[in-house]
C-alpha positions in Angstrom: 0.0 0.0 0.0 1.3 3.5 -0.8 1.9 6.3 1.6 -0.8 8.5 0.1 -3.7 9.5 2.4 -7.1 8.1 1.7 -10.1 10.4 0.9 -11.3 12.1 4.0 -8.6 10.6 6.3 -6.5 13.7 6.4 -4.6 12.9 9.6 -3.1 9.5 8.7 0.5 9.7 7.7 3.7 7.6 7.4 5.6 7.5 10.7 9.0 5.7 11.4 8.4 2.0 10.5 4.7 2.3 10.0 1.9 4.8 10.2 0.4 7.2 12.7 -2.8 9.2 13.0 -4.4 11.7 15.3 -7.8 13.0 16.3 -8.7 16.2 18.1 -10.4 15.2 21.4 -11.8 16.8 24.5 -9.8 15.6 27.5 -11.4 14.8 31.0 -9.9 18.1 32.3 -11.8 20.1 29.6 -8.9 20.8 27.3 -8.7 20.2 23.5 -5.7 18.1 22.5 -4.5 15.7 19.8 -4.7 12.0 20.5 -2.3 9.8 18.5 -2.5 6.1 17.4 0.2 4.1 15.8 0.6 0.9 13.7 2.7 -1.0 11.2 0.1 -0.8 8.4 -2.2 1.9 7.1 -5.2 -0.4 7.5 -4.4 -1.1 11.2 -4.0 2.6 11.9 -7.2 3.4 10.0 -9.2 1.0 12.2 -7.7 2.6 15.3 -8.4 6.1 13.9 -12.0 5.2 13.3 -12.4 3.8 16.8 -10.8 7.0 18.2 -13.2 9.1 16.3 -16.1 7.1 17.8 -14.7 7.4 21.3 -14.3 11.2 20.9 -17.9 11.5 19.9 -19.0 9.6 23.0 -17.2 11.9 25.5 -13.9 13.0 26.9 -10.8 11.0 25.9 -7.5 11.1 27.9 -4.4 11.8 25.8 -1.9 10.2 28.2 -2.2 7.3 30.7 -0.2 6.5 33.8 1.1 3.0 34.5 -1.2 0.8 36.5 1.2 1.1 39.6 1.0 4.9 39.5 -2.7 4.9 39.1 -3.2 2.4 42.0 -1.1 4.7 44.3 -3.4 7.6 43.5 -6.5 5.5 43.8 -5.6 4.2 47.2 -4.9 7.7 48.5 -7.8 9.7 46.9 -10.6 7.1 46.7 -10.0 4.1 49.0 -8.7 5.9 52.1 -11.4 8.6 52.2 -14.4 6.3 51.3 -13.7 3.0 53.0 -13.2 1.8 56.6 -9.6 1.9 57.8 -9.2 -1.8 58.0 -10.7 -2.3 54.6 -8.4 0.3 53.2 -5.4 -1.4 54.8 -6.4 -4.7 53.2 -6.7 -3.1 49.8 -3.3 -1.5 50.2 -1.8 -4.9 51.1 -3.2 -6.6 48.0 -1.9 -3.8 45.8 1.5 -3.8 47.4 2.1 -7.5 47.6 0.3 -8.9 44.6 -0.9 -6.4 42.0 1.9 -3.9 41.6 4.7 -6.5 41.5 2.9 -8.4 38.7 1.1 -5.7 36.7 2.3 -2.3 38.0 4.6 -1.5 35.0 1.8 -1.9 32.5 0.2 1.2 31.0 -3.3 1.6 32.4 -5.0 1.8 28.9 -2.9 -1.1 27.5 -3.8 -3.6 30.2 -5.4 -6.6 28.5 -7.6 -9.5 29.5 -4.6 -11.8 28.7 -2.3 -9.8 31.0 -4.7 -10.2 33.9 -5.3 -13.9 33.2 -1.5 -14.5 33.0 -1.0 -12.7 36.2 -3.8 -14.6 38.0 -2.4 -18.0 36.8 1.1 -17.1 37.7 0.1 -15.8 41.2 -1.4 -19.2 42.0 2.0 -20.8 41.3 4.3 -18.2 42.8 5.9 -18.8 46.2 5.4 -15.6 48.2 8.4 -16.3 50.4 10.5 -16.1 47.2 8.6 -13.2 45.7 8.6 -11.0 48.8 12.1 -12.0 49.9 10.9 -13.2 53.3 13.6 -15.7 53.9 16.2 -13.4 52.3 15.6 -10.7 54.9 16.5 -13.2 57.7 20.1 -13.2 58.9 22.4 -15.9 57.5 23.5 -16.8 61.1 21.3 -17.1 64.1 21.3 -19.5 67.1 17.7 -20.2 66.4 17.4 -22.2 63.1 13.9 -20.8 62.5 15.1 -17.2 62.6 18.0 -17.6 60.1 17.8 -18.2 56.4 16.6 -21.7 55.9 14.4 -22.1 52.8 14.0 -19.9 49.7 17.2 -17.9 50.3 19.3 -21.1 50.4 17.7 -22.9 47.5 15.0 -24.8 49.3 11.8 -23.3 48.2 9.1 -23.6 50.9 6.3 -23.3 48.2 4.4 -20.7 50.2 1.7 -20.3 47.5 -1.1 -17.9 48.0 -4.5 -19.5 48.6 -7.2 -19.4 45.8 -9.2 -17.1 48.1 -6.2 -14.7 48.3 -5.9 -14.6 44.6 -9.6 -14.1 44.2 -9.5 -11.1 46.6 -6.5 -9.6 44.8 -8.4 -9.8 41.5 -11.4 -8.2 43.2 -9.3 -5.3 44.3 -7.9 -4.8 40.8 -11.4 -5.0 39.4 -12.6 -2.3 41.9 -9.7 0.0 40.9 -10.4 -0.4 37.1 -14.1 0.3 37.7 -13.0 3.6 39.2 -10.8 4.2 36.2 -13.8 3.8 34.0 -15.8 6.3 36.1 -12.9 8.7 35.6 -13.1 8.0 31.8 -9.4 6.8 31.7 -10.3 3.5 30.2 -13.3 2.1 28.3 -13.6 -1.4 29.8 -12.7 -3.3 32.9 -10.5 -6.2 31.8 -10.3 -7.6 35.3 -14.0 -8.1 35.4 -13.7 -10.4 32.3 -11.3 -12.8 34.1 -12.9 -15.3 36.5 -11.1 -17.1 39.3 -12.6 -20.3 40.5 -14.0 -20.0 44.0 -12.1 -21.7 46.7 -13.9 -24.3 48.8 -15.0 -23.0 52.1 -13.2 -24.7 55.0 -15.5 -26.6 57.2 -15.4 -25.2 60.7 -16.1 -27.2 63.8 -17.2 -24.7 66.5 -17.4 -25.8 70.1 -20.3 -27.7 71.5 -22.1 -26.2 74.4 -20.3 -28.7 76.7 -16.9 -27.4 75.4 -17.9 -23.8 75.9 -19.0 -24.5 79.4 -15.7 -26.2 80.2 -13.8 -23.2 78.7 -15.8 -20.7 80.8 -15.6 -22.7 84.0 -11.8 -22.9 83.6 -11.5 -19.1 83.1 -13.7 -18.4 86.1 -11.9 -20.9 88.3 -8.5 -19.3 87.5 -9.9 -15.8 88.0 -8.8 -15.0 84.4 -9.0 -11.2 84.0 -10.3 -11.8 80.5 -13.2 -13.9 81.7 -15.9 -11.2 81.2 -14.6 -10.7 77.6 -14.9 -14.5 77.0 -18.5 -14.4 78.3 -19.4 -11.6 75.9 -17.8 -13.4 73.0 -19.5 -16.7 73.7 -22.9 -15.6 75.0 -23.5 -12.5 72.9 -21.4 -13.4 69.9 -19.1 -10.4 70.2 -16.3 -10.1 67.6 -12.8 -9.6 68.9 -12.7 -5.9 67.8 -16.2 -5.3 69.4 -15.3 -6.7 72.8 -11.9 -4.9 72.9 -13.5 -1.7 71.8 -16.4 -1.8 74.3 -16.6 1.1 76.7 -18.4 1.5 80.0 -20.4 4.3 78.4 -22.1 1.6 76.3 -22.9 -0.7 79.2 -26.1 -0.2 81.2 -25.9 -2.9 84.0 -29.0 -1.5 85.8 -31.1 -1.5 82.7 -29.6 -4.8 81.5 -28.5 -3.5 78.1 -25.3 -3.2 76.1 -24.7 -1.2 72.9 -22.3 -2.4 70.2 -21.1 0.5 68.2 -17.3 0.6 68.3 -14.4 -1.7 67.5 -10.7 -1.7 68.3 -8.3 -2.7 65.6 -4.6 -2.4 64.9 -4.2 -0.7 61.6 -0.9 0.3 60.1 0.9 -0.1 63.4 -1.5 1.9 65.5 -4.6 1.1 67.5 -7.8 2.5 66.0 -11.0 2.9 68.0 -13.7 3.3 65.3 -17.3 2.6 64.7 -18.3 -0.9 63.6 -17.9 -1.9 60.0 -21.6 -1.9 59.0 -24.9 -0.6 60.4 -26.1 -4.2 60.9 -23.2 -4.7 63.4 -24.4 -1.7 65.5 -27.1 -2.7 68.0 -28.4 -2.5 71.5 -28.6 -5.9 73.0 -30.3 -7.3 76.2 -27.9 -8.7 78.7 -28.5 -12.2 80.1 -27.8 -12.4 83.8 -24.5 -14.2 83.4 -23.2 -11.2 81.4 -24.5 -8.7 83.9 -22.7 -10.5 86.7 -19.5 -11.0 84.8 -19.4 -7.3 84.0 -20.0 -6.3 87.6 -17.1 -8.4 88.6 -15.0 -6.7 85.9 -15.9 -3.3 87.3 -14.7 -4.2 90.8 -11.5 -5.9 89.4 -10.7 -2.8 87.3 -11.1 -0.5 90.3 -8.7 -2.7 92.3 -6.2 -2.8 89.4 -6.4 1.0 89.1 -5.5 1.5 92.7 -2.6 -1.0 92.5 -1.2 0.7 89.4 -1.3 4.2 91.0 0.4 6.7 88.8 1.2 4.1 86.1 -2.6 3.8 85.4 -3.7 5.2 82.0 -7.3 6.5 82.3 -9.6 5.2 79.6 -13.2 4.1 79.4 -12.5 0.6 78.0 -14.1 -2.4 79.7 -11.2 -4.7 78.8 -7.8 -3.3 79.7 -4.3 -4.3 80.8 -3.2 -3.9 84.4 -2.2 -0.4 83.5 -5.4 0.7 82.0 -4.3 0.5 78.3 -6.4 -1.3 75.7 -5.6 -4.9 75.1 -3.7 -5.7 71.8 -5.9 -7.7 69.4 -3.1 -10.3 68.8 -2.5 -10.6 72.5 -6.1 -11.3 73.0 -5.8 -14.2 70.5 -2.8 -15.5 72.3 -4.6 -15.4 75.6 -7.6 -17.2 74.1 -5.3 -20.0 72.7 -3.6 -20.3 76.1 -7.0 -20.6 77.9 -8.1 -23.3 75.4 -5.0 -25.3 76.5 -5.6 -24.7 80.2 -9.3 -25.7 79.9 -8.4 -28.9 77.9 -10.7 -28.0 75.0 -10.1 -28.0 71.3 -8.3 -24.9 70.0 -10.6 -23.1 67.5 -10.5 -19.7 65.8 -11.8 -17.0 68.1 -14.3 -16.0 65.4 -15.8 -19.5 65.4 -17.1 -19.0 68.9 -19.9 -17.0 67.4 -21.4 -20.2 66.0 -21.8 -21.5 69.6 -23.6 -18.4 70.8 -27.1 -19.5 69.9 -26.8 -22.9 71.5 -25.5 -21.3 74.7 -28.4 -18.9 74.9 -30.8 -21.9 74.6 -28.8 -23.7 77.4 -29.1 -20.6 79.6 -32.9 -20.6 79.1 -32.9 -17.2 77.4 -36.3 -16.6 75.8 -36.3 -17.1 72.0 -37.5 -13.6 71.4 -34.5 -12.2 73.4 -32.2 -14.6 71.6 -33.5 -13.4 68.3 -32.5 -9.9 69.2 -29.1 -10.9 70.4 -28.3 -13.0 67.4 -29.7 -10.2 65.2 -32.0 -12.6 63.2 -34.7 -11.0 61.1 -37.1 -14.0 61.6 -38.0 -15.9 64.7 -38.1 -19.1 62.6 -34.3 -18.9 62.1 -33.8 -18.5 65.9 -36.0 -21.5 66.6 -33.8 -23.7 64.4 -31.0 -23.1 66.9 -33.4 -23.8 69.8 -34.2 -27.3 68.4 -30.6 -28.4 69.1 -30.6 -28.0 72.9 -27.8 -29.5 74.9 -28.2 -32.1 77.6 -29.9 -31.3 80.9 -26.7 -31.9 82.8 -24.9 -29.2 80.7 -27.9 -26.8 81.2 -27.7 -27.3 85.0 -23.9 -26.7 85.0 -24.3 -23.4 83.1 -27.0 -22.2 85.5 -24.8 -23.2 88.4 -21.9 -21.2 86.9 -24.2 -18.2 86.7 -25.3 -18.6 90.4 -21.7 -18.9 91.5 -20.9 -15.7 89.8 -23.8 -13.9 91.4 -22.8 -15.2 94.8 -19.3 -13.9 94.2 -20.6 -10.5 93.1 -22.6 -10.1 96.3 -19.7 -10.7 98.6 
């Protein structure tokens, strides 16, 4: 084909080893600029030129595009941090930093393809993260503890620390969210991440405690006068999450009225403790307090007063219900460690702290809490759902033991 311009094309011309073309477009910032396209043949450039004309008629067209890594940095700062909860923003930042930017960050935002994303997803599933992130390489070569010195990927013995399918699925979801925002800002015309599917991971089957195991755990904590016993009661009987129980303040506890309000959580985010509102509106609620909870919290009040006097000037004044011996909030990870240690002391199976929520309904049934009250505590929308829990009642011996535990607490509180 010759280098002559076709009729009406006007702006297609020979350029280096091929051809180029331009179209005058309105940019997202309201300016009028030339937008260029390139190709090896006139036909290829002509197709791009026609598409560019069509895009220009639809609306603003950007004339330059950042790399995906540059765009993600701005997206996290300007969109994610202001609009999402701090913990969610931290999670997005982690996925971008560890998975997306290393694999796709150098790609131009407008040139990212479905094949690029699919190759990245497939590669991520087979990529040892210890190797990719240099975890073992950061360890010292010599250390008296073999676990703390280089022992796997840095010395040629790959530990095959592959990310789970759920992790890859979440990373792809973060990329999809970022590209959706890029479409809103009219930087790209389609979301290539949305066109790549990741097979869902099978959900791990959890085996929460039986009511008997929960009773054994609580009796152990009560017998040893564990300072975290009231927190364990709230976790097991009211289904509190870790952040909710650690972020609970006395302002939200009405012992005389028998109510407790869940509206804050305590989390460690980016190396600092953050006391913030709960993640969703559904998580915020005022709940009735069963007697075992009222008694446990009264005991906590007295114990905290005694601890405050013992600490003297070292005491840090706060309104938190669960505190250290110096009045400071309890670290979330330390709470997990204490829970695991109490499992061992109680002689019960070690489970995830979050899995205790599944035992909550059965415990309420064992404590003879009325189904309507249990419905409110469990935050069910229909009483039929609550009654399904109440059909799986524990043995009468266990019910008597739990009631006895409540009476023992009440007697202790009255001393």
